[in-house]
C-alpha positions as CSV (number, residue, x, y, z in Angstrom):
1,M,12.0,15.6,-8.5
2,D,12.3,11.9,-7.6
3,D,9.8,9.9,-5.6
4,H,11.0,9.0,-2.1
5,K,9.5,5.6,-1.0
6,V,8.7,5.8,2.7
7,A,7.0,2.5,3.4
8,Q,6.3,-0.8,1.6
9,N,3.8,-3.6,2.2
10,R,6.0,-6.7,1.4
11,K,3.4,-9.1,2.8
12,A,0.8,-8.0,0.2
13,R,2.9,-9.4,-2.7
14,H,3.2,-12.7,-0.8
15,D,-0.5,-13.0,0.2
16,Y,-2.2,-11.7,-3.0
17,F,-2.2,-11.8,-6.8
18,I,-1.8,-8.2,-7.8
19,L,-4.2,-7.5,-10.7
20,D,-3.9,-3.7,-11.1
21,T,-2.2,-0.8,-9.3
22,F,-3.3,2.8,-8.8
23,E,-1.8,6.0,-7.4
24,C,-3.8,8.1,-5.1
25,G,-3.3,11.1,-2.9
26,V,-4.0,10.8,0.8
27,V,-5.5,13.4,3.2
28,L,-3.2,13.9,6.2
29,T,-3.0,16.3,9.1
30,G,0.1,18.3,9.8
31,T,1.6,15.9,12.4
32,E,0.8,12.9,10.2
33,I,2.7,14.1,7.2
34,K,5.7,14.8,9.5
35,S,5.6,11.2,10.8
36,V,5.2,9.9,7.2
37,R,8.2,11.8,6.0
38,A,10.2,10.2,8.9
39,G,9.0,6.8,7.7
40,R,7.0,6.0,10.9
41,L,4.1,4.1,9.4
42,N,3.0,0.5,9.0
43,L,0.9,-0.8,6.1
44,K,0.8,-4.4,7.0
45,D,-2.9,-4.7,8.0
46,G,-4.1,-1.9,5.9
47,Y,-6.9,-2.0,3.3
48,A,-9.0,0.4,1.3
49,S,-12.7,0.5,0.7
50,I,-15.3,2.6,-1.0
51,K,-17.8,4.2,1.4
52,G,-20.3,6.9,0.2
53,G,-18.7,7.2,-3.2
54,E,-15.3,8.0,-1.6
55,L,-12.2,5.9,-1.2
56,W,-10.9,5.3,2.4
57,L,-7.7,3.8,3.8
58,W,-8.2,1.7,7.0
59,N,-5.9,0.1,9.6
60,V,-2.8,2.0,8.5
61,H,-0.8,2.9,11.6
62,I,1.0,6.3,11.5
63,S,3.0,6.8,14.7
64,P,2.4,10.1,16.6
65,Y,4.9,12.8,15.9
66,E,7.2,13.1,18.9
67,K,7.8,16.8,18.7
68,A,4.1,17.7,18.7
69,S,2.3,18.7,21.9
70,F,-1.3,17.8,22.6
71,Y,-2.3,18.5,18.9
72,N,-1.1,15.0,17.9
73,H,-3.2,12.7,15.6
74,E,-4.9,9.4,16.2
75,P,-2.4,6.7,15.1
76,V,-5.0,4.4,13.4
77,R,-7.9,6.3,11.9
78,P,-9.6,6.1,8.5
79,R,-7.9,8.4,6.0
80,K,-9.5,9.6,2.8
81,L,-7.8,8.7,-0.5
82,L,-8.0,11.1,-3.4
83,M,-8.9,9.7,-6.8
84,H,-11.0,10.7,-9.7
85,R,-14.7,9.8,-9.3
86,H,-14.8,7.7,-12.5
87,E,-11.8,5.7,-11.3
88,I,-13.5,5.1,-7.9
89,M,-16.7,3.9,-9.7
90,R,-14.7,1.6,-11.9
91,L,-13.0,0.1,-8.8
92,L,-16.3,-0.2,-7.0
93,G,-17.6,-2.3,-9.9
94,K,-14.6,-4.6,-9.9
95,V,-14.6,-5.1,-6.1
96,K,-18.4,-5.9,-6.0
97,E,-18.5,-8.0,-9.1
98,K,-15.5,-10.2,-8.7
99,G,-15.0,-10.2,-4.9
100,L,-11.6,-8.5,-5.1
101,T,-9.9,-6.4,-2.4
102,L,-7.9,-3.1,-2.4
103,V,-4.7,-3.1,-0.4
104,P,-2.0,-0.4,0.0
105,L,1.4,-1.5,-1.5
106,S,3.5,1.5,-0.7
107,V,3.5,5.1,0.5
108,Y,5.9,7.6,-1.1
109,I,6.6,11.3,-1.2
110,K,6.2,12.6,-4.8
111,G,8.0,15.7,-6.0
112,G,9.2,16.4,-2.5
113,R,5.8,17.6,-1.5
114,R,2.9,15.3,-1.6
115,A,2.3,11.9,0.1
116,K,0.9,9.3,-2.4
117,V,-0.4,5.8,-1.7
118,E,0.0,3.0,-4.3
119,I,-3.1,0.8,-3.9
120,A,-3.6,-2.5,-5.7
121,L,-6.6,-4.4,-6.8
122,V,-5.8,-7.9,-5.5
123,K,-7.2,-11.4,-5.3
124,G,-6.2,-13.6,-2.4
125,K,-3.8,-16.5,-2.8
126,S,-4.4,-20.0,-1.4
127,E,-1.8,-21.8,0.6
128,H,-1.0,-23.8,-2.5
129,D,-0.4,-20.7,-4.5
130,K,1.9,-19.2,-1.8
131,R,4.0,-22.4,-1.8
132,D,4.3,-22.2,-5.6
133,S,5.4,-18.6,-5.4
134,I,8.1,-19.5,-2.8
135,A,9.3,-22.4,-4.9
136,E,9.5,-20.2,-8.0
137,R,11.4,-17.5,-6.2
138,D,13.9,-20.0,-4.7
139,A,14.5,-21.6,-8.1
140,R,15.1,-18.2,-9.7
141,R,17.5,-17.3,-6.9
142,S,19.4,-20.5,-7.3
143,M,19.7,-20.1,-11.1
144,E,21.0,-16.5,-10.6
145,Q,23.5,-17.8,-8.0
146,A,24.7,-20.6,-10.3
147,L,25.2,-18.1,-13.2
148,K,27.0,-15.7,-10.9
149,N,29.4,-18.5,-9.6
150,R,30.0,-19.7,-13.2
151,D,31.8,-16.5,-14.2
């Protein structure tokens, strides 16, 4: 089955240099997975951290499920990410040693069943780097436009 992308963190690609990406599962409640399948989540301020040897996702807003009664979930709560222990320990070493950060890039449904989070090991961009990225993107866009109009 195909992967169905539910949400994407576009701001992360603008604010950070992406060094490496990882796929992890996420532990959700029943009403949370229904909201995720409906695409009702926001990754903009989210980040991941390692606490007690486990990987946790913070500040990701999953809207309450409308059709649920009083059994609804807390919209912004820490959610456990599922990853092999050796991968978590490797990430912990990189985050502590080099001062890097873990941010969620996207959430998708894999195989029609499971919610997965793509997290990235990132390094922050300075304002100068952001301006360079914007100039590079605009130059690439104008070259593509010129080639398209030439035909």
